[in-house]
C-alpha positions in Angstrom: 0.0 0.0 0.0 1.4 3.4 -1.1 2.1 6.0 1.6 -0.6 8.7 1.4 2.0 11.5 0.8 -0.5 14.2 -0.2 -2.6 13.5 2.9 0.5 13.7 5.0 1.6 17.0 3.6 -1.9 18.4 4.1 -1.9 17.3 7.7 1.5 18.9 8.3 0.3 22.2 6.8 -2.9 22.1 8.8 -0.7 21.4 11.9 1.5 24.4 11.2 -1.5 26.7 10.8 -3.0 25.3 14.0 0.3 25.8 15.8 0.3 29.4 14.8 -3.0 29.8 16.6 -1.7 28.0 19.6 1.3 30.4 19.6 -1.1 33.4 19.8 -2.9 31.8 22.7 0.4 31.0 24.5 2.0 34.4 24.0 0.6 36.0 27.1 1.4 33.0 29.3 5.0 33.0 27.9 5.4 36.4 29.5 3.5 36.0 32.7 4.6 32.5 33.5 7.9 32.2 31.7 9.3 35.7 32.5 7.5 36.8 35.7 6.9 33.4 37.4 3.2 34.3 37.8 1.0 31.2 37.2 -1.9 33.0 35.5 -4.3 30.1 34.9 -7.0 32.7 34.3 -5.4 33.7 31.0 -7.8 31.5 28.9 -10.6 33.3 30.6 -9.3 36.7 29.3 -9.0 35.1 25.8 -12.7 34.1 25.9 -13.5 37.6 27.1 -11.7 38.9 24.0 -13.7 36.5 21.8 -17.0 37.8 23.2 -16.0 41.5 22.7 -15.0 40.7 19.1 -18.4 39.0 18.7 -20.3 41.9 20.2 -18.7 44.6 18.1 -18.6 42.5 15.0 -22.4 41.7 15.3 -23.3 45.2 16.2 -21.2 47.3 13.9 -19.9 44.8 11.3 -16.3 45.3 12.4 -13.6 42.8 11.5 -12.8 40.7 14.7 -9.0 41.3 14.2 -9.6 45.0 13.9 -11.7 44.9 17.1 -8.9 43.1 18.9 -6.4 45.8 18.0 -8.8 48.5 19.1 -9.2 46.7 22.4 -5.5 46.3 23.1 -5.2 49.4 25.4 -8.3 48.3 27.3 -6.9 44.8 27.9 -3.5 46.3 28.8 -5.1 48.5 31.5 -7.1 45.5 32.7 -3.9 43.5 33.0 -2.2 46.3 35.0 -5.2 46.5 37.3 -5.2 42.7 37.9 -1.5 42.7 38.6 -1.8 45.6 41.1 -4.4 43.6 43.1 -2.3 40.5 42.9 0.8 42.4 44.0 -0.8 44.2 46.9 -2.7 41.1 48.1 -0.2 38.3 47.6 3.2 39.1 46.0 4.0 42.0 48.4 3.3 39.7 51.4 5.3 36.8 50.1 2.2 34.7 49.5 2.3 34.6 45.7 2.6 30.8 45.5 -0.5 28.7 46.5 -2.7 31.7 47.4 -1.8 33.5 44.2 -2.7 30.5 42.2 -6.1 30.3 44.0 -6.6 34.0 43.2 -6.2 33.3 39.4 -8.3 30.2 39.6 -11.1 32.3 41.2 -10.6 35.0 38.6 -11.1 32.4 35.8 -14.2 31.1 37.5 -15.7 34.6 38.0 -15.0 35.5 34.4 -16.7 32.3 33.1 -19.8 32.8 35.3 -20.1 36.4 34.3 -20.0 35.5 30.6 -22.6 32.7 31.2 -24.9 35.2 32.9 -24.4 37.7 30.1 -24.6 35.5 27.1 -25.8 32.1 28.2 -24.2 28.8 27.1 -25.2 29.1 23.4 -22.3 29.0 20.9 -21.5 32.4 19.3 -19.6 33.0 16.0 -18.6 35.9 13.8 -18.7 36.4 10.0 -15.9 37.6 7.9 -14.9 37.4 4.2 -12.0 35.0 5.0 -13.8 32.5 7.3 -15.5 30.3 4.7 -13.1 30.3 1.6 -10.2 28.0 1.1 -7.3 28.2 -1.4 -5.3 25.3 -3.0 -1.7 25.3 -4.0 -0.2 22.2 -5.5 -3.0 20.1 -4.1 -2.5 21.5 -0.6 -5.5 23.1 1.2 -5.1 26.5 2.8 -8.3 27.4 4.7 -8.2 31.1 5.1 -9.9 30.9 8.6 -6.7 29.2 9.7 -4.2 31.1 7.5 -5.3 34.5 8.8 -4.9 33.6 12.5 -1.5 32.0 11.8 -0.2 35.0 10.0 -1.6 37.3 12.7 0.1 35.2 15.4 3.4 35.4 13.6 3.2 39.2 13.4 2.2 39.3 17.1 5.3 37.2 18.1 7.5 39.3 15.8 6.4 42.5 17.5 6.8 41.0 21.0 10.2 39.6 20.2 11.5 43.0 18.9 10.0 44.7 21.9 11.7 42.3 24.4 15.1 42.3 22.7 15.4 45.8 21.4 14.0 48.1 24.1 15.2 48.9 27.6 11.7 48.0 29.1 11.7 44.7 27.2 15.2 43.7 28.5 14.1 44.7 31.9 11.1 42.4 31.7 13.5 39.5 30.8 15.7 40.4 33.8 13.1 41.0 36.4 12.6 37.4 37.4 16.4 36.7 37.4 17.9 39.5 39.5 15.7 42.3 40.8 18.5 43.9 42.8 20.6 44.3 39.6 17.6 45.7 37.9 17.2 48.3 40.6 20.8 49.3 40.1 19.8 50.2 36.5 17.2 52.6 37.9 14.3 50.4 37.1 11.4 49.6 39.5 10.8 45.8 39.4 7.2 46.2 40.5 6.5 48.8 37.7 8.3 46.5 35.1 6.2 43.5 36.2 3.0 45.6 36.0 3.9 46.6 32.4 4.8 43.0 31.5 1.6 41.6 33.0 -0.4 44.3 31.2 1.2 43.2 27.9 0.5 39.6 28.6 -3.2 40.3 29.1 -3.3 42.6 26.0 -2.3 39.6 23.9 -5.5 37.9 25.0 -7.5 40.4 23.0 -5.8 39.2 19.8 -5.9 35.5 20.8 -9.7 35.8 21.6 -10.4 37.3 18.1 -8.4 34.5 16.4 -10.3 31.9 18.5 -13.7 33.0 17.4 -12.5 33.1 13.8 -11.5 29.5 14.0 -14.4 28.1 15.9 -17.7 29.1 17.6 -17.2 29.8 21.3 -19.1 29.6 24.6 -17.9 30.6 28.1 -16.2 27.3 29.1 -14.2 26.8 25.9 -11.2 28.4 27.5 -10.7 25.4 29.9 -9.5 23.3 26.9 -6.4 25.5 26.5 -5.2 25.7 30.2 -3.1 22.6 30.0 -2.0 23.1 26.5 -0.7 26.7 26.9 1.4 25.8 29.9 2.7 22.7 28.2 3.8 24.8 25.2 5.6 27.2 27.6 7.5 24.4 29.3 8.3 22.6 26.1 9.7 25.7 24.4 11.7 26.8 27.4 10.4 29.2 30.1 10.9 32.8 29.1 11.7 32.1 25.5 9.3 33.6 23.0 10.9 31.9 20.0 10.8 28.6 21.9 7.1 29.0 22.6 6.5 29.6 18.9 8.5 26.5 17.8 6.8 24.4 20.5 3.4 25.5 19.5 4.1 24.6 15.9 5.4 21.2 16.9 2.4 20.5 19.1 0.0 21.6 16.3 1.8 19.3 13.8 1.7 16.3 16.2 -2.0 16.9 16.9 -2.9 17.2 13.2 -1.0 14.1 12.2 -2.5 12.1 15.0 -6.0 13.3 14.2 -5.6 12.6 10.5 -4.2 9.0 10.7 -5.5 7.7 14.1 -8.4 9.9 15.1 -9.0 13.1 16.9 -9.5 11.5 20.3 -5.8 10.4 20.3 -4.4 13.8 19.5 -4.2 15.3 23.1 -2.6 12.1 24.5 0.0 11.9 21.7 0.9 15.6 22.0 1.3 15.5 25.8 3.3 12.3 25.4 5.6 14.1 23.1 6.0 16.8 25.7 6.9 14.3 28.4 9.5 12.6 26.2 11.1 15.9 25.3 11.3 17.0 28.9 12.7 13.6 29.9 15.7 14.2 27.7 15.8 18.0 27.9 14.2 19.2 31.2 14.8 22.9 30.4 12.7 22.7 27.2 13.8 23.1 23.6 15.2 26.7 24.0 15.7 26.7 27.8 19.0 27.8 29.3 
């Protein structure tokens, strides 16, 4: 029996496109968890909030969901700064940012989900855009635009974040804040202020990720739970604090899930992808790009 080469190539391409979306979902956690050591398990809740805002403005005014996400970036940044201030004053400042801080974010996730259920119910919501339905073919390979657009947007998002982190003083301070706060203070930078900025940026990325999510699939308030384990797995696999590592890990996970779903069935995809994670960490505990 001949190997289904065309089916294999299509599955790999689909996995790369899916991995691009996973990268956008993981971007904020790469900053908060990888660089700040803040286990923000409420991040998927902010992503779903971004999806519902994209839905509301798209349904009411006909705005493109990606445009909505860009317009909402300052709002989500301010929300992230406010959440960090509460977290800092209540837990981090008192040295209780471990278990109690984790409980805080779990409660925040629960409150966000319940609020969305009360406001919108449990019915699935979706948006309409010119690129959601059509698909393009090139050399027998399918390129569904509803996956291509999120993947390209995610790559742009990661490119902007990487340039900010590596080329600006604030970005380099964010990378340093979890390593040596005393040295950072000697550079006339306030660690608390730097962490507030970084956490604000991490939540701002949820606005973009939420818009991409509702482009790819209909959403309801509890959908975010599906991504909690996946986003932290991608962060660890790529190497904590490494944005390029998170991008590569997201692509690898997307390809593994797509190949498994194509040849063995969708129900096996999560098990195989997390098995791949465990094998990688067994041979390289610091992750692919970890130091």
